[in-house]
BANU-573094 format. One line per field, with one value per atom (N, C-alpha, C, CB): residue number from 1; residue in one letter; x, y, z. Coordinates in steps of 0.05 Angstrom, whole numbers, padded with zeros to 5 digits. Glycine has a CB too. Layout:
REM BANU-573094
k	[NUM ...]
r	[A ...]
east	[X ...]
north	[Y ...]
up	[Z ...]
***
This chain:
REM BANU-573094
k	[1 1 1 1 2 2 2 2 3 3 3 3 4 4 4 4 5 5 5 5 6 6 6 6 7 7 7 7 8 8 8 8 9 9 9 9 10 10 10 10 11 11 11 11 12 12 12 12 13 13 13 13 14 14 14 14 15 15 15 15 16 16 16 16 17 17 17 17 18 18 18 18 19 19 19 19 20 20 20 20 21 21 21 21 22 22 22 22 23 23 23 23 24 24 24 24 25 25 25 25 26 26 26 26 27 27 27 27 28 28 28 28 29 29 29 29 30 30 30 30 31 31 31 31 32 32 32 32 33 33 33 33 34 34 34 34 35 35 35 35 36 36 36 36 37 37 37 37 38 38 38 38 39 39 39 39 40 40 40 40 41 41 41 41 42 42 42 42 43 43 43 43 44 44 44 44 45 45 45 45 46 46 46 46 47 47 47 47 48 48 48 48 49 49 49 49 50 50 50 50 51 51 51 51 52 52 52 52 53 53 53 53 54 54 54 54 55 55 55 55 56 56 56 56 57 57 57 57 58 58 58 58 59 59 59 59 60 60 60 60 61 61 61 61 62 62 62 62 63 63 63 63 64 64 64 64 65 65 65 65 66 66 66 66 67 67 67 67 68 68 68 68 69 69 69 69 70 70 70 70 71 71 71 71 72 72 72 72 73 73 73 73 74 74 74 74 75 75 75 75 76 76 76 76 77 77 77 77 78 78 78 78 79 79 79 79 80 80 80 80 81 81 81 81 82 82 82 82 83 83 83 83 84 84 84 84 85 85 85 85 86 86 86 86 87 87 87 87 88 88 88 88 89 89 89 89 90 90 90 90 91 91 91 91 92 92 92 92 93 93 93 93 94 94 94 94 95 95 95 95 96 96 96 96 97 97 97 97 98 98 98 98 99 99 99 99 100 100 100 100 101 101 101 101 102 102 102 102 103 103 103 103 104 104 104 104 105 105 105 105 106 106 106 106 107 107 107 107 108 108 108 108 109 109 109 109 110 110 110 110 111 111 111 111 112 112 112 112 113 113 113 113 114 114 114 114 115 115 115 115 116 116 116 116 117 117 117 117 118 118 118 118 119 119 119 119 120 120 120 120 121 121 121 121 122 122 122 122 123 123 123 123 124 124 124 124 125 125 125 125 126 126 126 126 127 127 127 127 128 128 128 128 129 129 129 129 130 130 130 130 131 131 131 131 132 132 132 132 133 133 133 133 134 134 134 134 135 135 135 135 136 136 136 136 137 137 137 137 138 138 138 138 139 139 139 139 140 140 140 140 141 141 141 141 142 142 142 142 143 143 143 143 144 144 144 144 145 145 145 145 146 146 146 146 147 147 147 147 148 148 148 148 149 149 149 149 150 150 150 150 151 151 151 151 152 152 152 152 153 153 153 153 154 154 154 154 155 155 155 155 156 156 156 156 157 157 157 157 158 158 158 158 159 159 159 159 160 160 160 160 161 161 161 161 162 162 162 162 163 163 163 163 164 164 164 164 165 165 165 165 166 166 166 166 167 167 167 167 168 168 168 168 169 169 169 169 170 170 170 170 171 171 171 171 172 172 172 172 173 173 173 173 174 174 174 174 175 175 175 175 176 176 176 176 177 177 177 177 178 178 178 178 179 179 179 179 180 180 180 180 181 181 181 181 182 182 182 182 183 183 183 183 184 184 184 184 185 185 185 185 186 186 186 186 187 187 187 187 188 188 188 188 189 189 189 189 190 190 190 190 191 191 191 191 192 192 192 192 193 193 193 193 194 194 194 194 195 195 195 195 196 196 196 196 197 197 197 197 198 198 198 198 199 199 199 199 200 200 200 200 201 201 201 201 202 202 202 202 203 203 203 203 204 204 204 204 205 205 205 205 206 206 206 206 207 207 207 207 208 208 208 208 209 209 209 209 210 210 210 210 211 211 211 211 212 212 212 212 213 213 213 213 214 214 214 214 215 215 215 215 216 216 216 216 217 217 217 217 218 218 218 218 219 219 219 219 220 220 220 220 221 221 221 221 222 222 222 222 223 223 223 223 224 224 224 224 225 225 225 225 226 226 226 226 227 227 227 227 228 228 228 228 229 229 229 229 230 230 230 230 231 231 231 231 232 232 232 232 233 233 233 233 234 234 234 234 235 235 235 235 236 236 236 236 237 237 237 237 238 238 238 238 239 239 239 239 240 240 240 240 241 241 241 241 242 242 242 242 243 243 243 243 244 244 244 244 245 245 245 245 246 246 246 246 247 247 247 247 248 248 248 248 249 249 249 249 250 250 250 250 251 251 251 251 252 252 252 252 253 253 253 253 254 254 254 254 255 255 255 255 256 256 256 256 257 257 257 257 258 258 258 258]
r	[M M M M F F F F D D D D F F F F K K K K L L L L H H H H S S S S P P P P F F F F L L L L D D D D M M M M I I I I L L L L N N N N A A A A S S S S L L L L L L L L V V V V Q Q Q Q A A A A V V V V M M M M L L L L L L L L L L L L L L L L L L L L M M M M S S S S I I I I Y Y Y Y S S S S W W W W T T T T L L L L I I I I L L L L R R R R K K K K R R R R K K K K A A A A L L L L R R R R R R R R A A A A R R R R Q Q Q Q E E E E A A A A D D D D S S S S F F F F E E E E G G G G H H H H F F F F W W W W K K K K G G G G R R R R D D D D L L L L N N N N Q Q Q Q L L L L Y Y Y Y N N N N R R R R V V V V T T T T A A A A H H H H D D D D Y Y Y Y S S S S P P P P S S S S G G G G L L L L E E E E N N N N I I I I F F F F I I I I A A A A G G G G Y Y Y Y T T T T E E E E F F F F A A A A R R R R L L L L R R R R K K K K Q Q Q Q G G G G K K K K V V V V P P P P A A A A M M M M D D D D M M M M I I I I T T T T A A A A T T T T Q Q Q Q R R R R A A A A M M M M R R R R V V V V V V V V L L L L Q Q Q Q R R R R E E E E V V V V E E E E V V V V L L L L E E E E Y Y Y Y Q Q Q Q L L L L P P P P V V V V L L L L A A A A T T T T T T T T G G G G S S S S V V V V S S S S P P P P Y Y Y Y I I I I G G G G L L L L F F F F G G G G T T T T V V V V W W W W G G G G I I I I M M M M N N N N S S S S F F F F H H H H A A A A L L L L G G G G N N N N V V V V Q Q Q Q Q Q Q Q A A A A T T T T L L L L S S S S M M M M V V V V A A A A P P P P G G G G I I I I S S S S E E E E A A A A L L L L I I I I A A A A T T T T A A A A M M M M G G G G L L L L F F F F A A A A A A A A I I I I P P P P A A A A V V V V M M M M A A A A Y Y Y Y N N N N N N N N Y Y Y Y V V V V T T T T E E E E I I I I D D D D R R R R I I I I A A A A G G G G R R R R Y Y Y Y D D D D L L L L F F F F S S S S D D D D E E E E F F F F T T T T S S S S I I I I L L L L Q Q Q Q R R R R Q Q Q Q A A A A H H H H A A A A T T T T A A A A S S S S S S S S A A A A E E E E A A A A T T T T P P P P P P P P A A A A T T T T V V V V S S S S T T T T T T T T A A A A V V V V P P P P A A A A V V V V A A A A M M M M M M M M S S S S A A A A M M M M P P P P A A A A T T T T A A A A]
east	[01992 01983 01962 02007 01945 01924 01936 01903 01928 01939 01921 01940 01932 01917 01913 01931 01928 01926 01899 01949 01885 01859 01840 01848 01844 01826 01837 01820 01860 01872 01857 01901 01847 01832 01807 01824 01793 01769 01776 01754 01797 01805 01816 01826 01829 01840 01817 01857 01796 01773 01760 01752 01759 01747 01765 01742 01791 01810 01813 01837 01811 01814 01789 01824 01767 01742 01743 01717 01725 01724 01715 01705 01720 01714 01684 01723 01667 01638 01629 01623 01640 01633 01642 01645 01666 01675 01657 01704 01648 01629 01603 01624 01594 01569 01574 01561 01597 01603 01605 01630 01617 01619 01592 01637 01575 01548 01532 01533 01534 01521 01532 01523 01557 01569 01558 01600 01556 01546 01516 01549 01501 01473 01470 01459 01487 01486 01492 01505 01513 01520 01498 01546 01486 01464 01440 01457 01433 01410 01414 01404 01438 01443 01442 01471 01450 01447 01418 01461 01401 01373 01360 01359 01369 01358 01363 01371 01388 01394 01380 01424 01379 01366 01336 01371 01323 01295 01288 01284 01305 01301 01301 01322 01320 01321 01297 01347 01287 01264 01239 01260 01235 01211 01212 01208 01235 01237 01231 01265 01240 01234 01204 01251 01192 01163 01147 01154 01155 01141 01144 01151 01169 01174 01159 01204 01158 01143 01113 01149 01103 01074 01068 01066 01085 01081 01081 01102 01101 01103 01079 01128 01070 01047 01022 01044 01017 00992 00992 00989 01015 01016 01007 01044 01015 01006 00977 01024 00969 00942 00920 00939 00925 00904 00906 00906 00922 00923 00899 00948 00884 00859 00864 00846 00887 00891 00876 00921 00873 00858 00872 00856 00855 00866 00881 00844 00871 00885 00913 00869 00915 00941 00960 00938 00949 00965 00974 00949 00957 00964 00987 00940 00985 01006 01032 00998 01030 01055 01068 01048 01052 01064 01076 01042 01062 01072 01094 01049 01100 01121 01149 01116 01150 01175 01191 01171 01218 01235 01237 01263 01234 01235 01209 01243 01211 01187 01170 01195 01144 01128 01125 01101 01120 01117 01099 01144 01088 01072 01046 01087 01039 01014 01013 01010 01035 01035 01026 01063 01036 01028 00999 01046 00989 00961 00943 00955 00951 00936 00936 00948 00959 00960 00942 00989 00943 00926 00897 00933 00889 00860 00851 00855 00866 00857 00858 00874 00877 00879 00854 00904 00847 00823 00798 00821 00795 00772 00769 00773 00791 00790 00784 00817 00794 00789 00760 00806 00747 00719 00701 00712 00709 00692 00693 00701 00716 00718 00699 00747 00693 00675 00647 00674 00639 00614 00589 00610 00590 00566 00568 00561 00589 00593 00578 00623 00562 00548 00568 00529 00559 00577 00587 00563 00570 00578 00598 00554 00595 00614 00642 00604 00641 00666 00681 00661 00666 00678 00689 00658 00673 00682 00708 00660 00709 00733 00757 00728 00752 00774 00784 00764 00766 00774 00790 00750 00782 00797 00825 00781 00828 00854 00872 00852 00862 00878 00885 00864 00867 00872 00895 00846 00896 00917 00944 00912 00945 00971 00978 00969 00958 00964 00977 00939 00966 00978 01006 00961 01012 01039 01058 01040 01049 01066 01072 01053 01053 01057 01076 01031 01074 01092 01121 01084 01124 01151 01163 01151 01146 01156 01162 01135 01148 01152 01173 01126 01185 01205 01228 01215 01236 01258 01254 01283 01230 01225 01224 01199 01213 01214 01242 01200 01262 01290 01297 01310 01289 01294 01280 01286 01255 01241 01254 01212 01264 01277 01303 01283 01318 01343 01338 01358 01317 01312 01302 01291 01289 01278 01298 01252 01315 01332 01360 01335 01370 01398 01403 01404 01385 01391 01393 01369 01377 01379 01404 01354 01413 01438 01461 01443 01461 01481 01480 01479 01456 01453 01463 01423 01459 01470 01500 01461 01513 01542 01551 01553 01536 01543 01541 01525 01519 01515 01537 01487 01543 01564 01591 01567 01598 01622 01623 01627 01601 01600 01603 01574 01591 01593 01623 01577 01637 01665 01681 01676 01674 01689 01685 01680 01661 01656 01667 01626 01667 01678 01708 01672 01721 01750 01757 01762 01737 01742 01743 01721 01733 01732 01760 01715 01779 01806 01825 01818 01814 01831 01821 01830 01839 01832 01818 01858 01826 01815 01807 01835 01781 01771 01770 01743 01779 01778 01763 01806 01755 01740 01758 01730 01784 01802 01805 01829 01798 01800 01776 01804 01752 01728 01719 01706 01729 01720 01727 01732 01751 01758 01739 01786 01734 01716 01688 01716 01678 01651 01650 01642 01671 01673 01673 01697 01688 01689 01661 01709 01647 01621 01600 01612 01602 01583 01585 01586 01608 01610 01590 01639 01584 01565 01537 01564 01530 01504 01503 01498 01525 01527 01524 01553 01538 01536 01508 01557 01495 01467 01449 01457 01452 01436 01443 01439 01468 01476 01464 01507 01460 01447 01417 01455 01405 01376 01363 01369 01375 01361 01357 01378 01377 01371 01352 01397 01353 01334 01305 01342 01301 01273 01263 01273 01280 01272 01266 01293 01283 01278 01253 01303 01249 01226 01200 01226 01198 01174 01169 01175 01191 01188 01179 01215 01191 01185 01157 01205 01148 01121 01101 01116 01105 01087 01088 01095 01111 01114 01101 01143 01104 01091 01061 01102 01051 01022 01011 01015 01027 01019 01019 01037 01039 01040 01018 01068 01013 00992 00964 00991 00960 00935 00933 00934 00955 00955 00948 00982 00959 00952 00923 00969 00912 00884 00866 00878 00873 00857 00857 00867 00880 00881 00864 00910 00865 00849 00819 00854 00810 00782 00775 00775 00792 00786 00786 00807 00805 00806 00782 00832 00773 00749 00725 00744 00723 00700 00701 00701 00724 00726 00717 00755 00727 00719 00690 00736 00679 00651 00633 00643 00641 00626 00628 00636 00651 00654 00637 00683 00637 00622 00592 00627 00582 00553 00547 00545 00565 00560 00559 00582 00576 00576 00550 00600 00541 00516 00492 00513 00492 00469 00467 00471 00490 00490 00481 00518 00488 00479 00449 00493 00438 00409 00393 00402 00405 00391 00391 00403 00404 00404 00377 00427 00363 00336 00336 00323 00315 00314 00310 00291 00317 00315 00285 00329 00277 00250 00249 00241 00225 00221 00213 00199 00227 00221 00197 00245 00181 00157 00163 00139 00187 00194 00199 00219 00203 00208 00183 00224 00159 00134 00128 00110 00123 00117 00093 00113 00094 00072 00047 00079 00049 00026 00010 00033 00025 00012 -00002 00031 00009 -00003 -00029 00016 -00028 -00051 -00073 -00044 -00066 -00087 -00100 -00075 -00085 -00097 -00115 -00075 -00116 -00134 -00162 -00124 -00182 -00210 -00219 -00230 -00235 -00245 -00265 -00257 -00265 -00283 -00307 -00269 -00329 -00353 -00351 -00378]
north	[01453 01458 01480 01465 01479 01499 01526 01491 01546 01573 01588 01588 01593 01607 01637 01605 01647 01675 01682 01683 01661 01666 01677 01641 01669 01677 01701 01654 01709 01731 01757 01735 01766 01791 01791 01798 01768 01766 01767 01740 01752 01752 01779 01730 01792 01819 01839 01829 01837 01855 01850 01852 01825 01819 01828 01788 01823 01831 01861 01818 01875 01904 01919 01913 01905 01919 01929 01900 01948 01959 01938 01983 01944 01924 01918 01934 01937 01933 01915 01959 01921 01905 01876 01917 01872 01845 01831 01846 01845 01833 01825 01853 01842 01835 01810 01858 01808 01785 01760 01789 01762 01739 01730 01746 01749 01742 01728 01768 01738 01726 01698 01743 01695 01668 01648 01669 01657 01639 01633 01652 01653 01648 01629 01674 01631 01613 01584 01622 01581 01554 01542 01555 01558 01547 01540 01568 01557 01551 01526 01575 01522 01498 01473 01500 01476 01454 01447 01461 01467 01462 01451 01488 01460 01450 01420 01465 01411 01383 01366 01379 01377 01363 01360 01376 01381 01380 01363 01409 01363 01345 01316 01349 01309 01281 01274 01278 01293 01288 01284 01311 01300 01297 01272 01321 01264 01239 01215 01236 01216 01195 01194 01199 01218 01218 01206 01247 01211 01199 01169 01212 01160 01131 01117 01126 01128 01116 01115 01131 01136 01137 01116 01165 01112 01092 01064 01094 01059 01033 01027 01032 01046 01041 01037 01063 01053 01050 01024 01073 01014 00988 00966 00982 00967 00947 00952 00948 00977 00983 00973 01013 00977 00971 00942 00990 00926 00897 00882 00884 00896 00884 00867 00868 00869 00854 00866 00853 00850 00858 00883 00836 00902 00926 00921 00946 00902 00895 00883 00875 00867 00856 00878 00834 00896 00918 00936 00935 00941 00957 00943 00961 00917 00903 00904 00874 00902 00903 00930 00896 00951 00978 00985 00999 00977 00984 00966 00983 00944 00926 00935 00898 00956 00966 00979 00986 00978 00990 01021 00978 01030 01059 01073 01064 01099 01114 01119 01141 01113 01117 01146 01104 01151 01178 01177 01192 01200 01202 01187 01192 01172 01157 01136 01144 01125 01105 01118 01092 01141 01155 01163 01180 01171 01178 01154 01191 01132 01107 01097 01085 01098 01089 01106 01090 01133 01150 01145 01180 01142 01137 01110 01139 01089 01062 01059 01041 01071 01069 01082 01083 01106 01120 01104 01148 01094 01078 01053 01071 01038 01014 01019 00999 01041 01048 01054 01072 01069 01076 01052 01099 01035 01012 00992 00998 00991 00973 00981 00972 01007 01015 01005 01046 01002 00989 01006 00967 01030 01046 01073 01052 01076 01101 01099 01107 01119 01118 01119 01142 01108 01106 01133 01091 01153 01179 01192 01198 01188 01199 01185 01195 01159 01145 01156 01115 01161 01171 01199 01170 01216 01244 01245 01259 01228 01228 01217 01211 01197 01186 01206 01161 01221 01242 01263 01254 01271 01291 01282 01299 01257 01246 01246 01218 01237 01237 01264 01221 01283 01311 01323 01328 01318 01329 01318 01322 01292 01280 01289 01249 01293 01302 01330 01303 01348 01374 01373 01391 01356 01353 01343 01335 01324 01314 01335 01289 01351 01373 01394 01387 01399 01418 01407 01423 01381 01370 01374 01340 01370 01374 01404 01364 01422 01450 01462 01465 01446 01456 01469 01433 01493 01509 01517 01494 01512 01521 01551 01509 01566 01595 01607 01607 01592 01602 01606 01583 01588 01591 01616 01566 01620 01643 01669 01643 01669 01693 01698 01690 01676 01679 01690 01652 01679 01688 01717 01671 01727 01754 01775 01755 01767 01787 01789 01779 01766 01766 01788 01739 01792 01813 01841 01814 01846 01873 01876 01877 01854 01855 01860 01829 01846 01851 01879 01831 01889 01916 01937 01922 01931 01949 01950 01940 01927 01927 01942 01899 01939 01953 01983 01943 01992 02021 02032 02026 02018 02027 02029 02009 02009 02010 02032 01983 02037 02059 02086 02058 02088 02113 02119 02112 02098 02101 02109 02076 02097 02103 02132 02085 02142 02170 02189 02175 02181 02198 02202 02186 02181 02183 02202 02155 02206 02224 02254 02221 02259 02287 02298 02289 02281 02290 02293 02271 02289 02291 02314 02264 02325 02348 02339 02363 02316 02307 02277 02310 02271 02244 02230 02245 02206 02189 02163 02183 02149 02124 02103 02114 02103 02083 02087 02085 02110 02114 02103 02144 02105 02097 02069 02116 02058 02032 02009 02025 02008 01986 01985 01989 02008 02009 02000 02037 02008 02000 01970 02015 01959 01930 01914 01924 01924 01910 01911 01923 01933 01935 01918 01964 01915 01899 01869 01903 01860 01832 01825 01826 01844 01839 01834 01863 01849 01844 01817 01866 01809 01783 01761 01780 01764 01743 01742 01749 01765 01765 01750 01793 01753 01739 01709 01750 01703 01675 01661 01673 01675 01662 01662 01677 01681 01684 01666 01712 01663 01649 01619 01651 01604 01576 01574 01562 01592 01590 01594 01611 01614 01619 01595 01644 01585 01562 01537 01555 01532 01509 01513 01505 01537 01543 01538 01572 01549 01545 01515 01561 01501 01473 01457 01462 01463 01447 01453 01452 01478 01485 01469 01515 01468 01452 01423 01456 01412 01384 01378 01376 01396 01392 01393 01412 01411 01413 01387 01437 01376 01350 01328 01344 01327 01306 01309 01305 01334 01340 01332 01370 01337 01328 01298 01339 01285 01256 01245 01244 01258 01251 01255 01266 01277 01284 01264 01312 01257 01237 01210 01235 01202 01176 01178 01169 01200 01203 01200 01230 01212 01210 01181 01229 01168 01140 01122 01131 01126 01109 01114 01114 01139 01145 01131 01175 01129 01115 01086 01119 01074 01045 01041 01035 01058 01056 01061 01074 01080 01086 01062 01110 01048 01024 01002 01012 00999 00980 00988 00977 01014 01023 01018 01053 01025 01020 00991 01034 00975 00946 00935 00932 00944 00935 00943 00946 00968 00977 00963 01007 00956 00942 00913 00941 00900 00873 00873 00861 00893 00894 00899 00916 00915 00920 00896 00944 00880 00857 00833 00849 00833 00810 00807 00814 00784 00781 00780 00755 00790 00788 00760 00806 00755 00728 00721 00727 00695 00685 00662 00675 00659 00638 00612 00646 00590 00565 00552 00546 00539 00526 00502 00517 00491 00468 00476 00455 00502 00511 00516 00536 00513 00518 00494 00523 00498 00475 00459 00485 00433 00416 00422 00387 00431 00437 00460 00444 00480 00503 00495 00525 00476 00468 00452 00451 00436 00420 00438 00399 00459 00477 00493 00495 00496 00511 00494 00522 00467 00450 00452 00420 00451 00454 00429 00459 00432 00409 00393 00419 00366 00348 00342 00323 00337 00331 00303 00332]
up	[00669 00696 00697 00715 00718 00720 00727 00741 00712 00715 00735 00688 00758 00779 00772 00806 00753 00746 00733 00727 00723 00711 00732 00698 00757 00778 00795 00797 00790 00806 00804 00798 00781 00780 00798 00752 00798 00814 00844 00807 00851 00879 00888 00884 00870 00876 00882 00854 00866 00870 00897 00848 00905 00931 00954 00934 00951 00972 00974 00967 00952 00952 00959 00925 00962 00968 00997 00965 01003 01030 01050 01031 01075 01096 01097 01123 01094 01095 01071 01095 01048 01024 01028 00999 01039 01045 01065 01055 01085 01104 01091 01127 01072 01057 01040 01039 01027 01011 01028 00996 01052 01069 01079 01093 01085 01094 01072 01103 01048 01025 01019 01000 01023 01019 01039 01021 01065 01085 01080 01113 01072 01066 01042 01059 01023 01000 01008 00978 01024 01034 01050 01050 01068 01085 01068 01106 01049 01032 01015 01014 01005 00990 01008 00977 01033 01052 01056 01079 01060 01063 01038 01071 01015 00989 00987 00966 00992 00989 01011 00991 01035 01057 01052 01084 01043 01038 01014 01033 00995 00972 00981 00951 00998 01008 01025 01025 01042 01059 01042 01079 01022 01005 00989 00987 00979 00964 00983 00952 01008 01027 01033 01052 01035 01041 01018 01046 00994 00971 00970 00944 00975 00975 00997 00977 01021 01043 01037 01069 01025 01018 00997 01008 00977 00957 00969 00935 00987 01000 01017 01016 01033 01051 01036 01071 01016 01000 00986 00981 00977 00964 00983 00955 01009 01028 01036 01053 01038 01048 01028 01053 01003 00983 00973 00960 00986 00979 00990 00988 01008 01018 01043 00998 01055 01079 01103 01086 01124 01148 01160 01168 01169 01181 01207 01186 01222 01247 01241 01263 01221 01213 01203 01192 01187 01178 01201 01157 01220 01243 01259 01262 01263 01277 01262 01283 01236 01219 01221 01190 01219 01220 01247 01212 01268 01295 01304 01315 01290 01297 01288 01287 01272 01261 01284 01239 01280 01300 01297 01298 01272 01267 01274 01238 01278 01284 01259 01297 01259 01235 01228 01239 01203 01193 01169 01186 01161 01137 01140 01114 01119 01119 01141 01092 01147 01169 01195 01173 01201 01226 01226 01230 01203 01201 01205 01173 01192 01195 01224 01177 01237 01265 01283 01276 01279 01296 01291 01290 01266 01261 01271 01231 01265 01273 01304 01260 01317 01346 01359 01356 01349 01360 01354 01349 01330 01322 01339 01292 01343 01358 01388 01356 01398 01426 01431 01435 01412 01416 01410 01397 01391 01385 01408 01359 01423 01445 01468 01455 01470 01491 01487 01493 01461 01455 01456 01473 01468 01471 01456 01500 01440 01425 01399 01421 01392 01366 01342 01363 01320 01297 01287 01274 01286 01277 01295 01273 01321 01341 01338 01369 01332 01327 01303 01324 01281 01256 01260 01233 01275 01279 01296 01294 01317 01333 01317 01358 01301 01284 01264 01269 01251 01233 01247 01219 01271 01286 01293 01311 01301 01308 01283 01320 01260 01236 01226 01214 01230 01221 01237 01224 01263 01279 01270 01309 01266 01257 01229 01258 01212 01185 01186 01168 01202 01204 01215 01223 01233 01244 01222 01268 01206 01185 01164 01172 01158 01139 01150 01131 01176 01189 01188 01218 01191 01189 01161 01196 01141 01114 01108 01094 01121 01116 01134 01120 01151 01171 01156 01189 01164 01153 01124 01156 01113 01086 01083 01076 01103 01101 01099 01124 01108 01106 01077 01120 01060 01031 01020 01016 01029 01019 01029 01029 01053 01064 01048 01093 01044 01029 01000 01027 00988 00960 00959 00949 00979 00978 00989 00993 01008 01021 01008 01050 00998 00987 00966 00976 00947 00927 00939 00906 00960 00973 00989 00990 01002 01016 00997 01032 00974 00954 00943 00932 00939 00929 00949 00923 00975 00995 00993 01023 00990 00987 00962 00987 00940 00916 00919 00893 00930 00934 00952 00947 00973 00991 00976 01015 00960 00945 00925 00932 00911 00892 00906 00875 00929 00945 00952 00970 00960 00966 00942 00979 00919 00894 00886 00871 00887 00879 00901 00875 00926 00946 00943 00974 00933 00928 00905 00922 00887 00864 00873 00843 00897 00906 00912 00930 00915 00922 00898 00942 00875 00851 00834 00834 00818 00800 00775 00793 00764 00739 00742 00715 00740 00744 00717 00757 00717 00693 00699 00682 00678 00682 00695 00655 00689 00701 00731 00688 00741 00770 00784 00775 00772 00786 00779 00779 00756 00747 00767 00720 00778 00796 00821 00805 00832 00856 00849 00868 00826 00818 00813 00793 00800 00795 00821 00778 00840 00865 00879 00884 00876 00889 00875 00889 00849 00834 00840 00804 00851 00859 00881 00869 00898 00919 00908 00939 00887 00874 00861 00853 00848 00835 00855 00819 00878 00899 00911 00921 00913 00923 00904 00926 00878 00859 00859 00831 00863 00864 00888 00865 00909 00933 00930 00958 00916 00916 00895 00910 00871 00850 00856 00824 00866 00873 00896 00880 00915 00938 00929 00959 00911 00902 00885 00885 00868 00851 00868 00831 00888 00905 00923 00923 00932 00949 00934 00960 00909 00894 00887 00868 00881 00874 00899 00864 00922 00946 00956 00967 00954 00962 00946 00960 00920 00903 00910 00873 00915 00922 00949 00923 00969 00995 00993 01015 00977 00972 00960 00954 00941 00929 00949 00906 00966 00986 01007 01000 01015 01035 01023 01042 00997 00985 00984 00957 00981 00981 01009 00972 01030 01057 01062 01077 01053 01058 01043 01049 01019 01004 01018 00975 01028 01042 01067 01049 01081 01106 01099 01119 01077 01070 01062 01046 01047 01039 01063 01018 01081 01105 01123 01121 01124 01139 01128 01140 01102 01089 01096 01059 01096 01104 01133 01100 01151 01179 01183 01196 01167 01170 01162 01152 01141 01134 01156 01107 01168 01189 01214 01197 01220 01243 01239 01248 01215 01210 01208 01184 01198 01198 01226 01181 01243 01271 01285 01286 01280 01292 01282 01287 01256 01244 01255 01213 01258 01268 01297 01266 01312 01340 01342 01355 01324 01324 01314 01308 01296 01285 01303 01258 01325 01344 01357 01365 01354 01365 01395 01354 01408 01437 01447 01448 01472 01484 01487 01511 01479 01481 01501 01454 01512 01532 01518 01553 01524 01511 01523 01513 01506 01516 01533 01493 01530 01547 01576 01536 01580 01607 01623 01607 01610 01625 01642 01605 01668 01686 01676 01714 01682 01673 01689 01677 01714 01730 01718 01759 01708 01696 01670 01690 01655 01630 01636 01613 01657 01664 01675 01685 01689 01699 01678 01720 01655 01633 01616 01615 01620 01605 01615 01606 01597 01606 01622 01582 01642 01658 01642 01685 01645 01631 01649 01622 01637 01653 01666 01635]
***
């Protein structure tokens, strides 16, 4: 059977610590649990963002009509996100301005880029949501644990003032109890820092992917806008048919015979 006595010294040190040190330990434990919750949740969100981007780009670069792709994306029951949301914002703005018929091509592209840029920033903000909590946990937890350690060591040395002869066995238990706070602070900080650095790099990579798609989609819309403008300029003006000229006018234009 499992011997619970293997853990009794550790539990005894926690239970015998001062009230303030115990409060510090509890706070660090809660911070560690919350940071691990964010780590797992953010990992799932970033994995979903990568999968959705792969799926959408696979459909986008198959060369199908943009209007069909727009209808397919907007027909879903779920709320679009990521590249789908950027595509919807850009194509909606482009189609609205092209429908007006009098907007110059450059103005259409500028407005489309602005619409996609706004949505792109919002998508990045969603990915970065609660990410600073990990940074705060990683930077603050060691100092909170150090505060508990210092406080515990102060109490241990203060207790030596009431004895005539101080020995190591008298001060060692109090110092050991205080050092647990430092260990718990490091336990909360190290995973948070590692996860924060990893997720920041991953979000930058996804944001760059969104930005690259926005530029490529803008190029496609720009070619369509210029093609539409060129076809409108190449339309010949209306001409008067010679069959519509009255016969009387044609006879009057003939020279008189002698």
